[in-house]
C-alpha positions as CSV (number, residue, x, y, z in Angstrom):
1,X,86.0,105.1,37.8
2,X,84.1,107.3,40.1
3,X,81.7,105.6,42.4
4,X,78.3,107.5,42.9
5,X,75.7,107.0,45.6
6,X,72.3,108.5,45.5
7,X,70.2,109.1,48.5
8,X,67.0,111.1,49.5
9,X,64.3,109.1,47.9
10,X,60.9,108.2,49.3
11,X,57.2,108.4,49.2
12,X,55.5,111.5,49.0
13,X,52.1,112.9,48.3
14,X,51.3,114.8,45.3
15,X,52.4,118.4,45.7
16,X,55.1,117.6,47.9
17,X,58.7,117.8,47.9
18,X,62.0,115.8,48.3
19,X,65.6,116.5,47.8
20,X,67.9,113.9,46.3
21,X,71.7,113.7,46.9
22,X,74.5,112.4,44.7
23,X,77.6,111.8,46.6
24,X,80.8,111.3,44.6
25,X,83.9,109.3,45.5
26,X,86.2,112.0,43.7
27,X,86.0,115.5,42.7
28,X,84.5,114.7,39.4
29,X,81.9,117.4,39.3
30,X,84.7,119.9,39.0
31,X,85.4,118.2,35.6
32,X,82.3,117.0,34.0
33,X,78.5,117.8,34.4
34,X,76.6,116.2,37.1
35,X,73.1,114.7,35.5
36,X,70.1,113.3,36.8
37,X,68.0,110.9,34.8
38,X,64.9,108.9,36.0
39,X,63.4,105.5,34.8
40,X,59.6,104.8,35.3
41,X,58.2,101.3,35.3
42,X,58.0,100.0,31.8
43,X,59.5,103.1,30.4
44,X,63.2,104.2,29.0
45,X,65.5,106.2,31.1
46,X,65.0,109.7,30.5
47,X,67.2,113.0,31.1
48,X,65.9,115.3,34.0
49,X,68.4,117.7,34.8
50,X,72.0,118.6,34.4
51,X,74.4,121.1,36.0
52,X,78.0,122.1,34.4
53,X,81.3,122.4,36.3
54,X,80.5,126.3,35.9
55,X,76.9,125.8,37.4
56,X,74.9,126.3,34.3
57,X,71.8,124.1,34.5
58,X,69.4,122.8,31.9
59,X,66.2,120.8,32.6
60,X,63.7,118.5,30.8
61,X,60.6,120.5,29.7
62,X,58.4,118.2,32.2
63,X,60.3,119.3,35.2
64,X,61.1,122.9,34.5
65,X,59.9,125.5,37.0
66,X,59.5,122.4,39.8
67,X,63.0,121.0,39.9
68,X,66.3,122.6,40.7
69,X,69.8,120.9,40.4
70,X,72.9,122.3,42.4
71,X,76.1,121.0,43.7
72,X,78.5,121.5,46.3
73,X,81.7,121.0,44.7
74,X,83.9,121.0,47.9
75,X,81.8,118.0,49.3
76,X,81.8,116.0,46.0
77,X,78.0,116.2,46.3
78,X,75.0,117.1,44.0
79,X,71.6,117.7,44.6
80,X,68.1,117.7,43.0
81,X,65.4,119.6,44.8
82,X,61.9,118.6,43.6
83,X,59.0,120.6,44.4
84,X,55.2,120.2,43.4
85,X,55.8,116.5,42.7
86,X,53.2,114.9,40.5
87,X,52.5,111.0,40.2
88,X,54.0,111.0,36.8
89,X,57.3,111.9,38.4
90,X,57.3,108.3,40.2
91,X,60.5,106.7,38.9
92,X,64.1,105.4,40.1
93,X,66.2,108.6,39.5
94,X,70.0,108.2,38.9
95,X,72.9,110.3,38.9
96,X,75.2,110.3,36.1
97,X,78.5,112.0,35.4
98,X,81.8,111.2,33.4
99,X,82.8,111.5,29.6
100,X,80.3,110.1,26.9
101,X,82.8,107.3,26.4
102,X,83.1,106.3,30.2
103,X,80.0,107.4,32.1
104,X,79.5,106.5,35.7
105,X,76.0,105.7,37.0
106,X,74.8,105.5,40.6
107,X,72.5,102.7,41.9
108,X,69.4,104.7,41.8
109,X,67.1,105.9,44.5
110,X,63.3,105.3,44.3
111,X,61.0,108.3,44.3
112,X,57.0,107.5,44.6
113,X,54.3,110.3,44.2
114,X,50.9,109.0,45.5
115,X,48.2,109.8,47.7
């Protein structure tokens, strides 16, 4: 099973930006979509963004126009650029990939948006 490691989280003021990275131990992003999810305290994990192996992206309505996902297939790394961050974006952000029957998840990275 592929090993995923997220990085880039931190604390930022409202309106600020962060870029998250997801590094994979294999070239799995050339096979499966790379997905971003997040989980806020007391809430269920929710979908944030996805990018297919062909580079097609899709976003949750709550982040459209503010977040952008991309990937460097050669580096087995995906990214989530987050702009105009809001307090409600505070959550642990997870990278996910693989088949529906055998998904892989990273350990998550904390994003906190507060003044």
